N, C-alpha and C positions, 0 to 999 in steps of 0.2 A: 227512032234512035239515031243519033248523029254518028258519023264515022269516028269522031273523037271519043265519044262515050264507049263505043264498042272496043276500041283500042285500049282504053283504060281498064275495062273489065278483063280483057285477055291478059293484060300485064299483071293484074292482081291475082288472077288464077294461077299464073306461072309462079308467082312469088309464094303463094300458099303451098303449092305442090313441092317446091324446093325445100321449104321449111319442114314439110312432112318427111321428105327423104332423109334430111339431116337428122331429125329426131329418131326415126326408125333405126338409122345406122348407129347412133349413139347407144340406143337400148341393146342392139345386138352385140356391140363391143363389150358392154357392161356384163351381159349374160355370159359371154365367152370367158371373160376374165374371172368371174365367180366360179364357173365350172372348172377352170384350170386350177384355181386355188384349192377347191374341194378335192380334186384328183390328187394334188400334191400332198394333201394331208392324210389321204387314205392309206391303210396298210394292206397291201395286196398279197401278203404271205409269200414274199419273194425269197424266202429262205433266211431272212434276218430274224433271230430270236430276240425276244425282249430280255433286258437285264435280269428280271425276276426269273424267267424260265431258265436262263443260263446258270444263274446261281443255284437253282433247285437241282439242275442236272449235275453240277459240280459237287453239291452236298451229298448226293446219292452215290457218286463214284467212289470206288475203293481199290486198293492194291494189296500186294502180299505183305507190305510193311504194316498196313492197318490190321490185317488178320493176325499177324505175328504179335503186334502190340496188344490186341485184345486178349488173345489166348494166353499170353505170358502175364499180363497185368491182372487178370481175374484171380488166379491162385495167389498172386503176390498180395493183392488187396485182401483176399480172404484170410491170409495168415496175419496181416496187420490188424484186421478186425478181431481175430482170435486172440492176439496179444493184448489188444485194447480191452477186451472183455475180462481178461485175467486181472485187471487193475481193481475191479470191484471185489472188495473183501481182502485185498492183498496190499494195495498201495497205501502209503501213509502220507505222502506229500500231496497237498491240495492241487498243486499245479500239474502234477502227474495225472491225478484223477481227471482234471479238466481237459487235458490234452488227449487222454484216452477216449473220453466221451466225444470230443471233436473229431477224432479219427474215425470212430464208428459212424457218426452221422454223415461224414463226407464220403466215405468209401463204400458204404452199402449201396447208395443210389448209383454210384459209378459202376459197381459190379453188375447191377441190373441193366444199366444202359449198354455196357459192353456185351453182355449175354444176348441182349436183343439185337445188336448189330450182327453178331456171328450167326444167329438164327436166320436173320433176314438175308444174309449172304450165302446161306446153305453150308456154313462151315462148322466143324465140331467145336463145342464150347469147352469140352474137357480135353486137356492136352494128352493124357495117357502116355503112351510110349512113342509119340510122334517123332520121326527122325528130325534131327537138327535142333530139337528143343532141349534146353538144359535149365535147371532150376537155380541158376546163379543169381546175380544181381541182388544181393542182400537177403536172399531167402535164408531163414534159420533152419538148422538141422533139427530132427526130432529130439535129439539129446538136449540141445539148447532150450527147446520149448519145454521139455520136462523139467529142466533145471529152473526155468522161470516160474513154472507152476508151483515149485516147492518153496519159493522165496516168499517172504513177507516183510512188511515195514520198509525201512530204509534200504535193506539189501535188495528187495524187489524193485524199489524205485530206481536204484543205480543200474541194476541189470536191465530193467525195462528201457531206461533212457538210452543206454549204450546200444542195445539191440535195435531199438527203433531208429536211432541215428543211422546205423548200418543199413537197415531195411529201407528207410527213406532215400538214402543215397543211391541204392540200387534202382528204386522206382524213378528217381530223377534222371538217371542215366538212360533208362528205357524210354522215358517220356521225351527226352531230347532227341533220341533216334527217330521217334515217331514224328516229331516236329520237322525233322530234316527230310525224312523219306516218305512220310505218309501222304495220302491223297484225300481221304475221307474228311470232310470239313469238321464234323462233330468230333471225330477221333483226334484230329490235330488240335482242336480247341481244348478238349479234355487234357491232352498232354501238356498244353501250356498251363492249364490250371494246376495240374500236378506239380510241375516244376516250380511255379510260384508258391503254392500253398505248402508243399512239403519242404521247400528250401527254408521258408520262415519257421516251420516246426523244428527243423534240424537246429537252427540257431537257438530256439527256445529250449530244446532238450539239452543242448550243450551247456546253456546257461544254468539249467537245473542241475546238471551233472557236476558242474564246477562248484556249486554251493553245497552239495550234499556231503 
């Protein structure tokens, strides 16, 4: 083998080795880059809660305003349902009959929901003689309820419409307080539904009263 041939072989070997080093380095860089991206996308439980978890925690939280709202609104709704049931066999106006049925269907499920909240919070569902509670906000007296029971036909329709307007206005006031001060997501949402639904019914009842 000539000197020239040996030199040529050594030169080729060095070139192959250099190419191998460059290729290995490129592969290592690519692997590190992929590992870095994977690490960046991982959740390491560093104390940041997901939006869904935060929303669930907020929905379960409640305060005194929520408790007061549920404890006051349950008997308020119960009386509205009692008034609505009196329309059967007493009301003459078809629109009064329709709105009475609508009140029953809307408020019965709300009573159940509020009762469930209070039970889950470990709070009494019956107000009794609890301090600071009064039965204002549109609640009808026993005497007024007895008078309504004694009415029939157009007389019943007029008295029912006026009493339910006053009753609804009381509920709307209570619901607005819950919207302002409440913390429990479902209770605040129900309060909003009460404000919207009963405000519309007040307008309808007033329209009925104006034509009777």
